[in-house]
DOGU-72410 format. One record per residue (C-alpha): x, y, z; residue in three letters. Coordinates in steps of 0.02 Angstrom, whole numbers, plus 50000, padded with zeros to 5 digits. Example, Ala and Ser with C-alpha at 12.3 -4.5 7.8 and 13.67 -1.06 7.14 Angstrom:
east;north;up;aa
50615;49775;50390;ALA $
50684;49947;50357;SER $
***
This chain:
east;north;up;aa
54459;59319;56567;MET $
54634;59416;56521;ALA $
54668;59441;56359;ARG $
54820;59371;56267;ILE $
54931;59500;56196;SER $
54940;59485;56012;ARG $
55125;59515;56010;ARG $
55125;59342;56129;SER $
55006;59262;55997;ILE $
55109;59274;55867;ASP $
55282;59251;55951;ASP $
55217;59084;56004;LEU $
55157;59047;55831;ARG $
55319;59072;55750;GLN $
55392;58958;55894;ARG $
55256;58836;55897;ALA $
55352;58657;55809;ASP $
55204;58602;55716;ILE $
55285;58420;55682;VAL $
55304;58401;55883;ALA $
55112;58455;55901;LEU $
55038;58336;55778;ALA $
55145;58217;55819;GLY $
55034;58232;56002;ASP $
54901;58158;55901;TYR $
54956;58041;55758;THR $
55125;57957;55709;GLN $
55210;58088;55584;MET $
55321;58017;55440;LYS $
55424;58133;55342;GLN $
55425;58125;55142;ARG $
55535;58265;55072;GLY $
55502;58425;55162;ARG $
55346;58369;55243;ASP $
55278;58246;55353;TRP $
55114;58146;55343;TRP $
55018;58032;55458;GLY $
54853;57986;55488;LEU $
54716;58101;55517;SER $
54704;58133;55690;PRO $
54508;58184;55664;PHE $
54450;58010;55593;LYS $
54489;57831;55543;SER $
54571;57783;55405;GLU $
54725;57677;55348;LYS $
54824;57781;55230;SER $
54901;57933;55287;PRO $
54792;58119;55209;SER $
54863;58240;55365;PHE $
55002;58326;55291;LYS $
55127;58460;55392;VAL $
55237;58577;55336;ASN $
55382;58624;55451;PRO $
55430;58782;55360;GLU $
55268;58873;55330;THR $
55200;58812;55502;GLY $
55048;58742;55425;LEU $
54925;58554;55417;TRP $
54809;58506;55303;TYR $
54685;58356;55315;CYS $
54613;58293;55167;PHE $
54494;58173;55257;SER $
54406;58315;55339;THR $
54459;58472;55214;GLN $
54518;58548;55366;GLN $
54695;58659;55392;GLY $
54799;58802;55478;GLY $
54915;58839;55600;ASP $
54969;58744;55763;ALA $
54815;58860;55864;PHE $
54686;58769;55734;LYS $
54753;58622;55741;LEU $
54720;58624;55932;VAL $
54546;58691;55914;MET $
54495;58548;55815;ALA $
54571;58400;55872;ARG $
54530;58446;56055;GLU $
54364;58563;56042;GLY $
54441;58731;56114;LEU $
54415;58892;56074;ASP $
54534;59018;56027;PHE $
54608;59071;56195;PRO $
54622;58898;56268;GLU $
54703;58827;56114;SER $
54825;58956;56123;VAL $
54873;58926;56317;GLU $
54869;58729;56271;ARG $
54995;58763;56126;VAL $
55095;58889;56245;ALA $
55102;58755;56398;THR $
55142;58607;56289;ARG $
55290;58718;56215;PHE $
55334;58797;56392;GLY $
55315;58989;56313;PHE $
55278;59112;56440;GLN $
55107;59235;56384;LEU $
55096;59394;56393;GLU $
54926;59470;56450;TYR $
54869;59651;56414;GLU $
54846;59673;56601;ASN $
55011;59615;56634;GLY $
54964;59462;56671;GLY $
54820;59330;56724;ALA $
54780;59264;56885;ASP $
54683;59091;56914;ALA $
54508;59209;56888;ASN $
54556;59260;56730;GLU $
54626;59094;56644;ARG $
54491;58973;56539;SER $
54414;58835;56642;LEU $
54523;58702;56549;ARG $
54668;58800;56608;GLY $
54642;58823;56792;GLN $
54574;58605;56784;LEU $
54763;58564;56710;LEU $
54832;58687;56838;GLU $
54720;58610;56986;ILE $
54757;58431;56927;HIS $
54949;58463;56932;GLY $
54942;58539;57095;LEU $
54847;58392;57165;VAL $
54955;58266;57088;ALA $
55118;58356;57162;ASP $
55039;58377;57341;TYR $
54982;58194;57333;TRP $
55166;58122;57292;ARG $
55231;58222;57428;ARG $
55103;58149;57544;CYS $
55157;57984;57497;PHE $
55339;58042;57537;LEU $
55301;58155;57685;GLU $
55148;58126;57766;ASP $
55175;58122;57962;PRO $
55007;57989;57994;VAL $
55020;57881;57850;HIS $
55178;57913;57755;GLY $
55286;57767;57810;GLU $
55150;57633;57808;TRP $
55102;57689;57620;ILE $
55265;57674;57570;ARG $
55288;57510;57662;ASP $
55129;57458;57571;TYR $
55193;57514;57392;TRP $
55370;57422;57424;THR $
55326;57255;57535;ARG $
55138;57215;57496;THR $
55143;57282;57301;ARG $
55318;57227;57265;ARG $
55380;57415;57189;PHE $
55505;57521;57208;ASP $
55503;57678;57251;LEU $
55587;57755;57111;ALA $
55424;57693;57011;VAL $
55319;57780;57137;ALA $
55430;57940;57094;ASP $
55420;57911;56908;ASP $
55231;57889;56902;PHE $
55194;57999;57024;GLY $
55099;57897;57134;VAL $
55034;57977;57289;GLY $
54928;57969;57441;LEU $
54756;58072;57480;ALA $
54776;58105;57672;PRO $
54618;58039;57773;VAL $
54625;58205;57831;ASP $
54586;58306;57673;ASP $
54569;58480;57746;SER $
54735;58556;57679;LYS $
54702;58502;57507;LEU $
54536;58601;57481;ILE $
54596;58756;57600;GLY $
54755;58755;57496;GLY $
54661;58773;57311;LEU $
54552;58901;57364;LEU $
54709;59009;57437;LYS $
54783;59011;57244;LYS $
54621;59098;57192;GLY $
54542;58959;57111;PHE $
54357;58977;57060;THR $
54241;58861;57116;LYS $
54176;58813;56959;GLU $
54338;58756;56902;ALA $
54373;58663;57094;LEU $
54172;58584;57084;ALA $
54236;58534;56866;GLY $
54380;58421;56922;THR $
54274;58300;56991;GLY $
54378;58267;57134;LEU $
54261;58318;57270;PHE $
54075;58257;57335;PHE $
53959;58384;57383;GLY $
54003;58527;57243;THR $
53804;58483;57188;ASP $
53711;58533;57354;ARG $
53838;58624;57487;ILE $
53864;58781;57447;PRO $
54040;58828;57527;ASP $
54178;58743;57446;PRO $
54267;58733;57611;ALA $
54133;58597;57654;ARG $
54162;58473;57520;TRP $
54249;58323;57527;ARG $
54393;58226;57440;CYS $
54326;58092;57325;ARG $
54505;57979;57357;PHE $
54527;57998;57547;ARG $
54648;57881;57617;GLY $
54660;57805;57459;ARG $
54836;57771;57341;LEU $
54829;57873;57195;THR $
54890;57856;57025;ILE $
54887;58015;56911;PRO $
54795;57978;56728;ILE $
54876;58094;56581;ARG $
54848;58145;56433;ASP $
54939;58096;56281;VAL $
55049;58253;56297;GLN $
55099;58190;56487;GLY $
54969;58334;56589;ARG $
54874;58257;56734;VAL $
54700;58260;56671;ILE $
54614;58130;56804;ALA $
54663;58000;56960;PHE $
54627;57815;56982;THR $
54633;57787;57164;ALA $
54651;57612;57246;ARG $
54582;57568;57410;GLN $
54686;57540;57563;LEU $
54651;57485;57743;ASP $
54657;57675;57820;ILE $
54520;57691;57685;THR $
54370;57791;57798;PRO $
54223;57694;57848;PRO $
54121;57861;57780;ASP $
54205;57870;57599;ASP $
54017;57857;57487;PRO $
54138;57724;57373;SER $
54227;57626;57530;ARG $
54189;57463;57454;GLU $
54253;57511;57262;ALA $
54419;57422;57259;LYS $
54466;57569;57107;TYR $
54387;57726;57088;VAL $
54423;57822;56954;ASN $
54366;58022;56929;SER $
54209;58061;56838;PRO $
54212;58132;56670;GLU $
54264;58305;56677;THR $
54299;58441;56523;GLU $
54475;58350;56535;LEU $
54438;58168;56559;PHE $
54342;58056;56441;LYS $
54341;57896;56488;LYS $
54325;57813;56321;SER $
54458;57922;56231;ARG $
54612;57901;56377;THR $
54721;57781;56360;VAL $
54828;57758;56515;PHE $
55031;57772;56488;ASN $
55011;57805;56318;LEU $
55131;57982;56322;ASP $
55262;57858;56377;ARG $
55207;57709;56267;ALA $
55227;57803;56091;ARG $
55389;57850;56123;SER $
55476;57709;56220;ASN $
55429;57594;56085;ARG $
55556;57548;55956;LYS $
55530;57538;55760;GLY $
55378;57433;55723;ASP $
55358;57366;55918;GLU $
55149;57352;55960;PRO $
55088;57431;56087;PHE $
55037;57288;56247;ILE $
54862;57320;56306;LEU $
54856;57277;56479;VAL $
54700;57290;56587;GLU $
54742;57406;56733;GLY $
54863;57543;56776;GLN $
54952;57443;56914;LEU $
54980;57292;56768;ASP $
55055;57445;56667;ALA $
55164;57521;56782;ILE $
55228;57347;56827;ARG $
55257;57280;56633;CYS $
55343;57469;56591;HIS $
55448;57438;56769;SER $
55507;57277;56713;ALA $
55557;57344;56545;GLY $
55431;57305;56434;ILE $
55395;57444;56301;PRO $
55240;57508;56232;GLY $
55136;57472;56369;VAL $
54955;57561;56396;ILE $
54786;57531;56480;ALA $
54627;57576;56457;ALA $
54504;57646;56585;GLN $
54436;57473;56657;GLY $
54405;57314;56529;THR $
54298;57425;56389;ALA $
54405;57466;56257;VAL $
54328;57567;56150;THR $
54339;57621;55954;GLU $
54403;57794;55998;ASP $
54562;57712;56101;HIS $
54579;57607;55961;LEU $
54601;57734;55809;GLN $
54705;57833;55941;GLN $
54832;57673;55954;LEU $
54817;57651;55770;HIS $
54859;57838;55736;ARG $
55048;57784;55810;PHE $
55067;57609;55756;SER $
54968;57467;55684;GLN $
55002;57338;55791;ARG $
54947;57295;55946;LEU $
54964;57136;56075;LEU $
54835;57116;56174;VAL $
54883;57053;56371;PHE $
54747;57051;56486;LEU $
54721;56949;56631;ASP $
54655;56779;56604;ALA $
54503;56774;56692;ASP $
54327;56763;56627;ALA $
54305;56953;56624;ALA $
54486;56961;56526;GLY $
54423;56841;56393;GLN $
54270;56929;56369;LYS $
54354;57102;56365;ALA $
54471;57027;56229;ALA $
54328;56965;56121;LEU $
54250;57142;56150;ARG $
54386;57219;56067;LEU $
54435;57094;55933;LEU $
54289;57171;55818;PRO $
54340;57326;55824;ILE $
54504;57315;55819;GLY $
54501;57216;55653;LEU $
54381;57356;55589;LYS $
54517;57467;55628;GLU $
54641;57377;55535;GLY $
54750;57334;55674;LEU $
54864;57190;55662;ASP $
54807;57105;55820;ILE $
54894;56973;55911;ARG $
54810;56900;56116;PHE $
54922;56845;56245;LEU $
54895;56736;56404;SER $
54994;56696;56564;LEU $
55030;56523;56618;PRO $
54926;56477;56775;GLY $
54805;56624;56748;GLY $
54911;56743;56823;LYS $
54877;56942;56781;ASP $
55030;57044;56718;PRO $
55056;57146;56884;ASP $
55075;56963;56964;GLU $
55178;56880;56852;PHE $
55295;57024;56820;PHE $
55319;57057;57009;SER $
55416;56899;57018;THR $
55489;56913;56837;GLN $
55591;57021;56737;ASP $
55605;57092;56546;ALA $
55718;56915;56512;SER $
55550;56823;56510;GLN $
55440;56920;56378;TRP $
55537;56891;56223;THR $
55508;56695;56244;ALA $
55324;56729;56320;LEU $
55274;56858;56146;THR $
55300;56688;56065;LYS $
55164;56603;56119;THR $
55041;56746;56064;ALA $
54893;56689;55978;ARG $
54843;56766;55805;SER $
54674;56864;55815;ALA $
54590;56721;55721;MET $
54662;56584;55821;GLN $
54612;56673;55982;PHE $
54451;56705;55904;CYS $
54400;56526;55840;VAL $
54465;56454;56014;GLN $
54369;56550;56120;SER $
54221;56563;56023;LEU $
54236;56377;55960;VAL $
54332;56291;56091;PRO $
54405;56113;56089;GLU $
54258;55985;56104;GLY $
54118;56068;56031;SER $
54099;55942;55911;SER $
54015;55836;56050;ASN $
53899;55975;56079;LEU $
53712;55949;55971;PRO $
53718;56015;55779;LEU $
53603;56164;55825;ALA $
53720;56220;55975;SER $
53868;56235;55854;ARG $
53761;56335;55727;LEU $
53736;56446;55848;SER $
53933;56462;55879;LEU $
53955;56495;55696;LEU $
53823;56656;55715;GLU $
53946;56740;55827;THR $
54109;56681;55761;LEU $
54062;56723;55574;PHE $
54028;56926;55606;PRO $
54189;56935;55689;ILE $
54287;56835;55577;VAL $
54216;56943;55423;GLN $
54307;57099;55491;GLN $
54497;57000;55451;ALA $
54465;57065;55283;GLY $
54610;56949;55185;ALA $
54553;56805;55111;GLU $
54696;56693;55173;GLU $
54657;56752;55358;ILE $
54471;56702;55334;VAL $
54514;56543;55246;ARG $
54615;56477;55397;GLU $
54491;56534;55529;ALA $
54359;56428;55458;LEU $
54477;56271;55429;ASN $
54518;56280;55618;GLU $
54346;56323;55668;ALA $
54269;56170;55574;ALA $
54406;56068;55643;ARG $
54343;56117;55811;HIS $
54174;56119;55777;ALA $
54168;55960;55713;GLY $
54090;56013;55526;ILE $
54165;55971;55359;GLY $
54276;56116;55304;ILE $
54179;56126;55136;ARG $
53999;56134;55255;GLU $
54094;56259;55361;MET $
54139;56389;55203;HIS $
53970;56366;55117;MET $
53899;56408;55303;ALA $
54003;56579;55299;TYR $
53972;56618;55125;GLU $
53764;56611;55171;ARG $
53829;56727;55321;HIS $
53917;56855;55205;VAL $
53769;56852;55050;ALA $
53631;56875;55201;THR $
53731;57027;55257;VAL $
53741;57096;55098;ALA $
53577;57079;55058;ALA $
53540;57181;55204;GLN $
53636;57343;55137;ARG $
53552;57375;54980;PRO $
53644;57558;54980;ALA $
53802;57495;55009;LEU $
53787;57380;54855;GLN $
53713;57515;54726;LEU $
53882;57603;54790;GLY $
53798;57735;54868;THR $
53907;57757;55019;ALA $
54007;57909;55029;GLU $
54193;57875;54965;ALA $
54335;57952;55047;PRO $
54411;58123;55009;ALA $
54558;58115;54891;GLU $
54698;58230;54910;PRO $
54669;58384;54794;VAL $
54786;58374;54644;VAL $
54872;58525;54624;LYS $
54958;58577;54455;GLY $
54957;58533;54284;GLY $
54854;58668;54231;GLY $
54718;58640;54373;LEU $
54768;58802;54472;THR $
54770;58989;54457;THR $
54921;59088;54410;PRO $
54885;59169;54583;GLU $
54881;58978;54670;GLU $
55049;58929;54578;ASP $
55148;59083;54637;LEU $
55082;59054;54817;VAL $
55134;58873;54815;LEU $
55293;58913;54721;PHE $
55329;59052;54870;LEU $
55298;58944;55008;LEU $
55433;58838;54941;ARG $
55567;58963;54920;HIS $
55522;59103;55021;ASP $
55687;59210;54945;ALA $
55579;59249;54804;PHE $
55452;59337;54891;PHE $
55523;59519;54880;VAL $
55603;59513;54710;PRO $
55422;59426;54648;VAL $
55340;59571;54742;ALA $
55437;59683;54643;GLN $
55417;59611;54488;ALA $
55258;59574;54466;LEU $
55128;59723;54476;PRO $
55006;59679;54597;LEU $
54841;59770;54500;ASP $
54891;59597;54394;TRP $
54820;59472;54518;ILE $
54652;59417;54522;ASP $
54563;59429;54670;GLN $
54418;59346;54635;ALA $
54462;59170;54714;GLY $
54543;59143;54893;ARG $
54718;59128;54803;GLY $
54715;59304;54730;GLY $
54683;59354;54895;LEU $
54801;59257;54985;LEU $
54922;59296;54855;LEU $
54903;59489;54881;MET $
54901;59489;55073;ALA $
55080;59401;55051;LEU $
55151;59514;54918;LEU $
55091;59667;55012;ASN $
55197;59601;55171;GLU $
55347;59594;55055;ALA $
55307;59766;54967;VAL $
55286;59869;55121;HIS $
55469;59804;55170;GLY $
55387;59688;55310;HIS $
55441;59536;55247;PHE $
55566;59427;55340;SER $
55525;59231;55318;GLY $
55368;59142;55266;VAL $
55299;59086;55413;ARG $
55296;59272;55472;GLU $
55207;59336;55318;ALA $
55090;59180;55369;LEU $
55074;59235;55559;ASN $
55010;59416;55490;ALA $
54871;59341;55398;LEU $
54676;59312;55461;ASP $
54632;59143;55514;ASP $
54527;59108;55344;ASP $
54688;59144;55237;LEU $
54803;59051;55326;ARG $
54681;58911;55301;THR $
54692;58942;55136;GLU $
54862;58936;55105;ALA $
54858;58763;55214;ALA $
54748;58705;55091;ARG $
54841;58743;54937;LEU $
55021;58696;55020;ALA $
54963;58529;55053;ALA $
54912;58484;54865;GLY $
54998;58368;54749;SER $
55111;58495;54690;PHE $
55298;58462;54652;SER $
55371;58648;54644;PRO $
55563;58637;54564;ALA $
55675;58593;54688;GLU $
55826;58579;54569;GLN $
55933;58761;54596;PRO $
55931;58767;54383;ASP $
55753;58742;54401;GLU $
55701;58870;54514;VAL $
55716;59026;54395;LEU $
55647;58969;54253;PRO $
55498;58894;54362;HIS $
55446;59072;54403;VAL $
55486;59162;54271;ASN $
55363;59046;54208;GLY $
55218;59081;54308;ILE $
55266;59263;54303;LEU $
55234;59261;54111;LYS $
55079;59170;54142;SER $
55022;59301;54236;PHE $
55071;59440;54095;HIS $
54992;59317;53947;THR $
54836;59325;54061;ARG $
54848;59520;54073;HIS $
54892;59580;53896;THR $
54758;59449;53825;GLN $
54632;59548;53933;GLY $
54679;59707;53897;LEU $
54677;59645;53704;VAL $
54515;59564;53704;ARG $
54438;59743;53792;ALA $
54497;59831;53637;LEU $
54432;59711;53547;ASP $
54260;59729;53613;ALA $
54289;59910;53586;ARG $
54332;59896;53397;ILE $
54181;59775;53371;ALA $
54049;59897;53445;SER $
54112;60047;53372;ALA $
54026;60159;53222;ASP $
54106;60064;53075;LYS $
54080;60230;52976;ALA $
54197;60325;53106;ASP $
54362;60282;53019;VAL $
54460;60383;53119;ALA $
54392;60298;53293;ALA $
54423;60128;53216;LEU $
54623;60186;53181;ASN $
54650;60252;53346;ALA $
54569;60089;53424;LEU $
54700;59987;53306;GLN $
54832;60105;53354;THR $
54827;60100;53538;GLU $
54800;59882;53527;LYS $
54985;59899;53422;ILE $
55038;60008;53556;ARG $
54992;59894;53698;LEU $
55053;59737;53603;ARG $
55237;59814;53613;LYS $
55220;59901;53783;GLN $
55176;59728;53858;HIS $
55286;59614;53727;GLY $
55420;59570;53845;THR $
55341;59490;54025;PRO $
55418;59517;54194;PRO $
55574;59395;54233;ALA $
55706;59371;54363;LEU $
55887;59337;54352;SER $
56008;59293;54462;LEU $
***
């Protein structure tokens, strides 16, 4: 793989918008100079992920990771450094330079090739939808008449047609120089495991309507394809109504949410995400003007799916099909969503219709009224598990229903919500309210008894943000924190503070020395460029320090006294160290050698006079 030039990497690091990049993984909200969001790396309810746009650094208190834009992509997506650079460059439309003058497909990373192939294939199939001489007119008629979508919607979502004759597809990709490994890694072809010649591989989606699946940044990473009348009989999946790409380096079904790239940005304020069952349901609702519509890949909603949604919104409206499969899927996701801390509500359409069918004849004017019929999580749970008429069942059957209900109710957490759910369940099951609450308390006690480790408090507690300032930091860390906020002081501080006063035993001292060295030698032109010159470990240390709960002087009349106070602490420590060294020499000197003792005392007096005034900056 061709090496990306150092100049190109440094330039991209300077230009990358760290807030926008972080916003691809979690919803960011500004607090003063910094931006905060839920951790992109683990589930949590309170924001612990901090980003500073001035330094271009981030830090996650939950996982104790931090760094620059490249480090964020590496940590979040599991990429190596060159792949992360390519990923950030693609995100911001930056043209990378390579040491040999360029990089052809064989020199690109595997992940880079996979993304490029998917983008090219999506564009090719979109053009086939519009221009295919054999089935182009037929597929457009199917889309507009049978599916009742506008052509503009197809264009908006990149809907395409995978031709029955797929010979041009693999041939065109081979001509572009993509490696055999990359073509096989897309999952778009059959025969990759047994046919050596890629020209003989067959497309997985021949004769199907194709819908691109995009990641949260809007890049095509997979496809879903619907069976058509023209799907060839020799297709191994001919009878499957929908076929998805298999899991690949890019596409993980359990982590990919369809239309999240659009939904996270077209919601307004605190509007919820709208979870529907399939991609066409999502496209239908989106085209009808309903914001925030997303779909999982099938009905299997996972914890990873809900964690992603929670990073952008705490509210979720579940709008799955009214059939048995849709109801079972809703019940499966309910305890996961409650555990994740989401505010979940459930919506069913009249007449058992699915969203695609309903909104093919209705517009979004019906949506507001429809949402008013949504049921709370506990209403849906009780009415699904303990339906009306359950009071006529034998007592043993009714108690069996409660064994299914209680674990889900327990996830609700809030006492008033639990109480409401139990009261409603008692009415449906024909059990007294008092008896219902007693049965629930027995369930809670039984569960607690089975988890002695948690009762004894041995469970791991979430990491608390490190508190900075207040005497808990070294002068080196205090000065780094100040300079990261006030980069105009870099050069004056570098000129005023003797570098031999810096204690480099800790990482804060190493970081300060590296930053001031840049300023001393006339290379400083801003804090981001100074950080850019550091190695990865020191950038991570800068991110950790900058993320602390530290309040540097912000008011103009506070800034100068604050930095001079830090310089004074360096002076005091340095002087005290010299004095202690002299005291040690005096203590170990021969007491009979009066001349030597007098000389040491004289040197001590001179030292105090020489270092009596600490360095200070002035306006």
